[in-house]
N, C-alpha and C positions, 0 to 999 in steps of 0.2 A: 295440382293444388293440394297443400300440406293438410294433414289431418286435422290440425289444431284450428286452423279457420273453419273446415266444415264442422267439426265438433262445436265452435262457438257457435255457429248458425243454426245449428241442429235443435239445439236448446230452445230456439226460437221458432221451429219450422212450422208450429200448429199456429203461428199468427204471422201469415204471409204478408201481410201491410208492413210490419215491422221489418221482415226479413228483407221484401222488395227495396224499402226505403235504404237499409244500409247497405245492401248490395249496389244499389244504382247510384247511391251516394259517394260511396267509396271508388267506383268506378270513375265516375266524372272528376273528383278530387285526383286520384291517382294519375288519371291520364290528361288532366289540365284542360279539360272539355267546358267550355264556357256555353251556359245555356241562356238564350234569349228569349224564344219564342214558343217552342213546342209545349202544349199544353198537357200532354202525356206524361212527359218526363218532370215537368213542374208537378204534377199531381204526386208523383213517384216520391219526390224530395221536399214538398212542403211540410213543415212542422218538424224537419228532421233536426234532433240535437247534435250541434255541431261538434261536441265533445265526443259522442258516441262514435260519430262517422269517422273523426279523426283517430280515434283510439282502434278502431277495426281498420282503418286505412294502414295505420302503423303496424297491425298485425300482419297485414298483406304484405307489407314493405320486408318485414322481418324474415318471414317464413318462407315467403313465395318470391319475392324480389320483382316480381312483375305482376300485371293485371290486364291481360288481353282478352279478346273474345272468347277463346277456348275456356279461359278461367270463368269468364261471365256465364258461358254456357254451362260448365260443368256444375257452378254453384246453383244454377236454376234448376238442373236436373236433379242434384242430391238433396236440395232442400224443398221437398214436398211433404204435405201432412202425413202423420204416421199411419192413418188409415188408409191411404191410398197406396202406400209403399208396396202392397202385394197385390190389392185389385186393379191397378191401372196399368202396372207392367212398364214404367216408364224406366230408361235407363240412358246413360251417356254414351253416344256413339263417337269414338274417336275420331279425329278430324282426318286421319288417313284413309279412313272406311268410307266417310261422307264424300271427300274429294273424288275417290275412286268410283263411286256410286254415280256421281254427278258428272265426272267426266265421260263415263262409259255411256249413261244415258244421253246426253248432247251429242256425242259422237256419232250417232245415228242422223244427225241433221246437219244441213248445210249451214254454215256461218250466216248467209243472208236470211235465213229463217228465224235467227234468234231473236230477233225485234218482236216477233208475234207468238213465240211458243208459249202455250199455256200448260204450267207445271203445278202438280199438287202432291201434299201430303194428308194422307187422310187419317193419319194419327200422328198430329204433327208435334204433340207433346208442346214444348217451350220453344220450338222453331229452329232447331239446330239446321235441320235440312234447308229449310226455307232461306236461312240465312246463308247458306253456301249457294244455294240456285241463284238467290240476288247477286251475291257476290260474283256469279259466273257469268251472268248476263249482264252485269254492269262492265266487267272487264271486255265484254266483245261487242258492246254495242254503245251508243251515245247516249241512250236512255239514262234519265234520272232516277233516283231510286225511288221517288215518287210516283214515278210513271210504272217502273217495275212491279212497285207494289198493287198498283191499281190495275195493272194490265195482264202481267205474266204469272203471279204466283198465287195460289189457293191454298188454304190449310183448313183442318176440321179437327177438333178435339172433344171428348167427352167432358172435360175438366175446365171450367171457366177461368182458373187462375193459370193454367197451362196457355190458353189463349191469349190471356192478358200479358203474360210473359213473352209470348211470341211478338206481340206488338211492341214491347218494350225493347226486346234485343234488336228488331228491324230497325225500329226507330232511332235507337243508339248506333247503328250501323250507319244509317243516313246522317247523322249528327257529326259522326268521325269523319265523314268524308264533306263536311261543311254545309249539307243541307239541313237547314234549321226550320222547318214548315212548321206552322202553327198547328196544323192537323195532318196527318198521312191517311189515306183512306185505304182499308184493308180488304180483302177478301177472305176473312177469317171466320170462322163459324164454330159456336159452341152446341155440338149435337151429338149424336151417338152414329157412328159409322155404320151400325148395322142396321139402321131404319132411315138414314138420311138419303134423300134423293135430290141430287145435283141439277135435275133437269127442273125440279120445282124452284130450285132457288136461285137459279141463272138463267135468264132470257136468253134464248136462243142458243143454249148449252149444245155443244157438237163434240163434246169429248175433251180430254186431256191429251196431250202431246206426250207427256212424261207423268208417272206416278213414282215418288221415291218416297224413301222412309224406312223407318225399324217399327213394322207394326207389334203391338202389345204382347208380351208373352206372359199370360196369366193362365195357369193350370186350370183345368175343368174343375177341380174340388174349390176353388176360390172363386168360382164364378156365381152370380146371384142368379135366382129363378127367373127373374126378368130377362138377363143376359142370355140364358140358355133358350128361353122361349124365342127371342129375337134371332139367335143362331139358327134354329131349326128352319127358319125360313130359307136360308140359303143353302145348295144343293151340296156344298161339300161339308156340311155340318147337319143333315139333316138327321142322322142316326149317331150312336155312340156319344162317347164322353170327350167331345172336342177341346181343345185349348183354344184359348181366344185368337191367336195369331192366324188359325188356318182360314177362317172365312175373309180374311182381309186380302187374300189374293183373289178372290173371286170378284169382290165389291171393287178391287182396283181395275180389274180386266172388263168388268162391266162398264165401267166409265172412260176407258181407254179407247182413243181413236182406232178403227179396225187395221187400217192400212199401215201407218208409221209409228203408231202410239207404242212407247217402250215402258215397263214397268221395273223398276229397279230397286230391291229390298236386301236389307241385311235381316237374316231371321235365324231361328234355330234351325240345325240341320235334322232334327231328328223325323222331320216329314218324309224322308226317303225310306223309313223303315218302320215307324210307330203305327200300331193298330189304328189309332184314332186318326190318322191321316189316311186311310186307305182310298176315301171319297175324293179327296183331294189329288191323289196319285193318277186315280180314275178320270179326273176332270180335266188334268193337264193330258193325259195319253189319249183320251179320247177325241180332244179338240188338236191334239199334237201340236201344241205350242211352240214357238222357236223359243226353246228354253236352254239357258246356260247357267250352270251352278259352278261357284267357286267356293271350295269347301276348305274350312280352317280346320277340320278334322278335330284333334284333341286339343288345339290350341284355344286358348280362351282369350277373346278378343274386350270382352266387358269386365274390367277390373272387380265390378261391385256384385256382379252374379256368376254363379258357377253353372255356364249354360254354354254350350258348342252350336256353332253359328256357319253361316255360309251366306254368300251373296247371290242372289238369284235375278237374273235378268230375263225378260219375259217379252215377246212380242207375239201378236194374233196370227201372223202368217203361218200355215202348217209347214212343219219340217218332220221328216221321219226320224231323225236322230237328236239325242240330246248332246250338249256340250258340257265336258265336265271335266274338273281339274281340281286336285287336292293340293293345296298350297299351306305355306307358313305366312300368317299376317305381316311379316317382315318383307316378304318378297311381291308383295301387292304391286307395286309400282313395274316389276319386271315384265317382260314380254310372255304371253299367255301361250300354254303348251295344252290345248284342250284335247280330250280324248272324245270320240264320238261313238254314242251307244244309242242302238237302235231301240225306239220305243218298245217294238214288237219283240224285243229281247228280255223285256222287264217284267215282273210280276207285280201289278198293282196291289193285289191282295197280302202275299206274303211279305212285301216290300221291295224297294228296288236296290239291286246291288251295282252300284257304280263304281266299277273297275275295268281295267283293261281287259281286253278280249281273253287274253291267255288266264287272268286270274278267275274271270267269271267262268271260264271252260272248267278250270280245276274245281270250283266250288260247285258246279253243276254235277261233275264227275264225284265227288265226295258224297254229295246227297243221293245219288243213283245207287251207291254201293250199298248192298245190304237191306236193312229196315230202319227207317228213321226214328231217331232214339225217342220222339213222343210218342211213336206209334207202339213201339217195343215195350215201354215201361212208363206208368204214370208219372208225371213231373208236377210237383205242386208247390204253391206258396207257403211261408210259414204264418204263424199266428199275427194277428195284428190287433192289439189292445188298446192301441192309441194313447196308452198311459203307461209305458213300460216300468217308468220309475216308480209306479205305485204297486204294480201286479209281480214284476219280477224283481229276485233279491238275492243277496247272499247272506247267509244267515250269520250272525255274529257269534252266536252259539246254540245249541240244541241240547236236549235230553230226549226222554223215552217218548214225550206226546207232542213236544212243542219246537218249533224253530223260533229263534229270536231276533227281532229287527228292531234297532232303535230301541226303544221302550215298550214295544209290544211284543206278545206272544201270538204266534201263527200256529193254530193246530197242523200237525203234519198231515193229518188226512185229507185235508182239502189242498195240498200241495202236490205239484207232479215236477219232475225233472224239465229242464228245458235248456236249450243250447242255442249260441248265435252264430251260424255258419260262416258269417263274415269275418269271424276272429279264428275259425278253425283252419289248420293247415295239415293235421295228422292224426290218426287214430290215438297216438300216445296223449295228446291234449285234451281228449275228449272228458276224461274225469275232472281233470283240472279246471276246464272252463265251463262246466254244467253249473246250471244255477237253478234255483226253485222260482216256481210261478204259482200263485194263488190261482186255482183254477175252480171257479162256482157253479161248474155243472156236474151233471150225473149222465151216466149211460142212459138212453132211452130204448135201446134195443140192446139185448143181450150179447154180448160177443163171443164167438167160437173161440178155442184156446189159440187155435195158430192161423190159420188161413183168411182171416178177414183183414183189409187192410181199414176200413173205415166203418164207423156205425153212427146214427144219429144222436147228437147231445142234447140235453135240456137242460136250460137255468134252473137252478135251485129255486124254490119258492122263498120269498123274502123271511117270512116267518120260520120257516124250517130251517134257514140259513142262520138267523139270529140265535136260536135255540140249540141247534147242534154244533155250530162253530163260532160262539159268542166272541172270543178273542180277534178272530180274523173278520169279523161283521165289524167290531167297534174300531179296528184299525182301519179299515176301508171307508167307514163312516167320517173318519178325520180328513178324508180326501174326497167328500161327496161333491164340493163345489168345484173341485178340477175334474172329476170325473163326468158330472153332468155339462161341462164345458167343451168336452171333446166334439170335434166336428162342428165347433161353433154351435153346439146344442142339438144340431139337425138329428143327429142317429137316435138321440135317447127321448125323442118324443113317442117312440114305438118299443124301446127296450128299457130293460130295468137299468138303474144307474149303475150297478157294479158287474153289469155285462160286459165283456170286451168290445171293443169297437167295431169288430167287423166279425162275422160267422166262420170265416175261412179258416180249414186246417184244426178245428174243435175236435174231431173225430179222426183224424188221420193216423193210422196205427201200423206199425210192420216195420219190418228191417229196411234201412234207407242208405243212401248215399247222399251227404250233405254238400252242398256247394254255396259259394257268396253270390251277393248281387252281382258284384264286378270284382276283377282281380286282374294282376299283371302276369299270372300263370295260373295253370290249371291244379286248382286244389279240389280233390273230390275224397272225401272222407266216409268211410263206411261206418255205420253203427248198429249193431245187432239186437240194440235195446228197442223193442218194438214200441213201447209207451213214452219214448223220448220225445218231447215236444220241440219246436224249433221257432225262431222268429228271426227276421232279418236276413233272410236267405231262401234256398230251394233245396227240396228233396227230390231224388228220384227213388220211388218206391219198389220194392223187391218182394213180389208176393211168390212164395215157394220156389225161388230161384237158389240152385245149389252154390256153394261158395266158390267152386271152380268157376261158374259164370259170371259171378260178382267180381273176381279177381281179374279176369279177362277183360269185363268191361271198365275197370278201374284203368287198366293197362291202355286201353283204347283212348278212354278220355283224357289220359295225362300224356298223351303223344303229341309229338310235332304236327302231326296231321291234324288232329283237333284244334290245337292252338292256331294253325295257319287258316284253318277255316274260321274261327272267332276273330282273328286279327283283321279279316279279309270281309267279313260280312255282319259284324257286330257294331255297336255303336262305341265309338272311342271316348276315353277319358284322358285326363292329363295324367303324366306319370307312366305312360303306357298302360294304363288299365284299360279293360274293356268290359262291357255288361255281359252278363251270363244270363239275362233272364230267359224265361222258357220260350219267349217267341225267337230267340237267336239260336237256342241249343236244340229245339226239338226237331228240327230238319237234317241234323247231322245223322248222315247213314252208319249205323253200326254194321261192319262188315262179318259178314258168315265166315266160320272158320271150321275145317275139319279137324278131325283128332290130332293129326300129325302137327298142324300149323298151332293148336292150343297148346301142346306140350312144348313146342318151340319157346312160345312167348313165356309160358310159365317157369320154363326151366334157366332161362337166361337172365342174369342179374343186369347185363349191358343194356343202357338206355339206347345207345347208338344201335345197336344189333335190333332191338325192338322197333326204332324209328325206321331203320332202314327195311324191315320186313313188312311194316304198315304202309310205308310209302310204295312199296311195290305193290301190295295188295289194293290200294287204292288207286294205282294207276299213275302215282306222281314219283315214279322211280328215274325219270330222266334228269341230267345233269342239272338243265335248268330250273326245274321245279325244286331240287335239292338246294340249290344255292338261295332260293326264295325262303325255303324252309329253315335253313340255318339261320338268316337274317332275324326271324321271329323270336328265336329262343335264346 
């Protein structure tokens, strides 16, 4: 669907009555569908301004040339109230993905059973999966859509407008096939899946044969207090800061038939490794569910969101192994070539490494060598002001006492040097990329001159701040409304308005190796400036470490061995970027070296010789491993 069409509708997206009238009116006009009886669709187009509908229809003809059901579904998905775009996690699922999920889930059943299958989407949104399911049953049986809606498909969503659009979509499907019933009976409910009980709502409920869908991906920080309380009732989200999609696995499996039922989701692939999905992994492994994962890796399926996804198929009958395959979305229709990975070989706490047995062996080998990086050195996150544009700046000018920013003077005495590791690639860039940060804190514990990495920091008293740094105080005051709005105002009920959004990294002090959140290769940059602060990245702190040891550590971290480890155990992003978060680097084994080995690594400038030596040191010297490593770099 052309961007001009969505732009036209998005101007009206907070008035869904008008949006629905335009979309439905244009769909009927474009496709020459005559309506005679159906009350719901009549309600959608009653009072329509014909000129307005014709204008919108003409825009579709000009920009899109067609208006089929996929266009209709897409417009329903992208025209939702602005307040719901983050909190509800709705997104359009491409037809190829829906078709694969529906075909895969139905393939577990005999054709003769299709008449009686009970299929649900418990986060149905505007009904795209229910539409695909209804079409599948219609194609394989003699049932009318009216019968299918009444007997076979069930939907649930927290948003009333989403359920209304599901009804509209399914009704238009029936109308397109010549079924113009006055009223269709739907099993569609407006409730919260976290607290909804299907046994109460449906008489003699015996479980679903199939649950399909795309559970809402809403990050923990965007969830309401009420939602978090409801999530705490489910086993997989009793602790930690879980994202909203996680309990939808447990909910679906609770209402799935024990012997034959199948769950088929497209969802984010982070549950394999993320900290907040540890209980979900334990839930899967302790029950030894029959689990298949089609992982899209760093390919993005959803054009509207930067999320990385996979298809998950689950049945309750226990299996010793998971089936896993990493694929390109374009090859989804091809024959599958799953690898079998035993549950007992996976670590629920640290995260699942789903690779071939050879790669898994190599990863474990690397982790066993020497000492884990996170045990050998402190690895820390950078500052989080939640308003970097206010606190962090590049002076337009300076004099003895002040930095100049826009029309403001900022006292130098309240500023510190800060750098963003995400931009940093070499030591030569440090001075050029350093910025200034307004730092409204003071030492609460006196630092020793050299060997303290951190000390406690206290926020400046507001009266003291205003008196001692009046120009900086006046500057921040102009941004007070923005600062109070950080974290939707939640954090600043207990903090002063000019504090940073988080207390992390305030007192981190010492020599450090800086590295980014994510990268396409290993950038590890050493800084000897102990009071240099950092944000948007990580640092390995080096307490009383010799320059020799620092250089050796950098050589190891910039090696093919390290990048092979990251490429096969970290979270992938598009453009061959990989996450370098603490959770992904802390278990990398830093090998022990004798003096002769140290001298060899420090004396040669040949990267190939260093890599050859380290592959040998990590037990990866055979030809097969070398070829794998060559592909990575």
